[in-house]
N, C-alpha and C positions, 0 to 999 in steps of 0.2 A: 504493500499500500505506499501511495505517496506520502512523505513525512508532512508535506503542507497540509493534506487533507486529514490527518490524524487528529488534530484538535477539533476540526468540525465532526468528524464520526464520533468523538468522545463526547461532544456536546449534544449530538442527536441521540445517542445512547442514553445519556442521563435524563434528557427530556422524555425519551420513551418509558424510562423505568418510573419517572415522577408521574406521567400521565396514567400509565398502567396501573400505578399503585392506587389510583382513585377508583378503580372498578369496584363493584359492589356486587357480590353473588347473593342470589335470591331476588325478593321483592324489596326494593328500598322504601323506607318509610321516613317521613319527615321528623325530625327531631323537635319536639314541642318546646324545648328550652331555647331554641335558636330561632328568633323570628325573623331576623334580617342583618345586614351588615349595618353597623353603626356608623353614621356618617356625621361628620362636624357640619352644622349649619349655623350660619353661612360659611362658605369657604373661606378660609384665612391661611395664606402661605407664610408661615412664621419660621420657615427653616433656613431663612436668609438668602443670599443671592441665588438664583437659579436660572438655567437657561430653559426652562419649561415654559410654555405660554400658560396663561390661566385657562383652567377647564371651561368647556362650554357652559352656558347657563342651565342647560338640561341635562348635566352630567349625572344626576341622581335618577333619571328615567330614560337614560340614552339607550337606544336598542343596540344589539349586537350587530345588526346589519350596518348602522351608521358607524359603530366603533371600528369595525374591520376595515373600513375604507378610510378611516381619518389618518391622517400623518402619524408617525410614530411619536413625536413629542406631544401632540395633543392626546394620544391613547396613554401615554405616561402621565399627564397631568390629570386625566380622568381618573386613573387608578389611584393616584396619590390623593386626590380630593375625596375617593370613596374610602380608601384604606386609612387615610390619616398620615401625618408626618412621621409617626413611630415606625413605619415600616420602611425599611432602608433601601432594599433592592427593587426600585421602582421599574426599572427595565426588565428585570425578570418577571416580576409580578405582572406587568403589562403584556408579556409574552404569554404567560400563563392564561390571562384573561382572554387574550386573542385565541389560543387554542381551544377554549372552553366555548367560546362565542362561535368558532367554527362549527363545533359538534351541535349547538342550538342556536342557529341564527335567528329564531324568533323570539329569544328571551331578552332580557336587559343585562347590561355590563354587571349591575348589582347580583343578579340571580347567578350569573356566570361565576361571579367571584364568591359567592356564598356555596357554590357547589364543590368547591375546591375544599379537600380536607384540611381542617384546622392543623396548623402547623406547617404547612406547605408553604405558604405565603410568609416571606420574610422582609 
């Protein structure tokens, strides 16, 4: 295998393992203790200087279809606004949200993020 492609292959393998770890056997049931992703309202970016644009006004209700066609910086700002400033790896979390949105394009980004197993988002 070409040595230039090895990091890409490792990243793809890690992503496949992460996403496949989200599979549930049997009939999934809603967890009644989790109602939604908590969002800070209104959005306040207190993390200091950032190269991310402000999230769209409808970030809390943004559809996955709109999210997947948005530019990457906008996707990252949406995820940061939804998850809050304590989540440090905005780029990875935005990629995970994008993958989950591709699985369920008719859902919202909030629903896609809540479908990810707790502890995966960082």
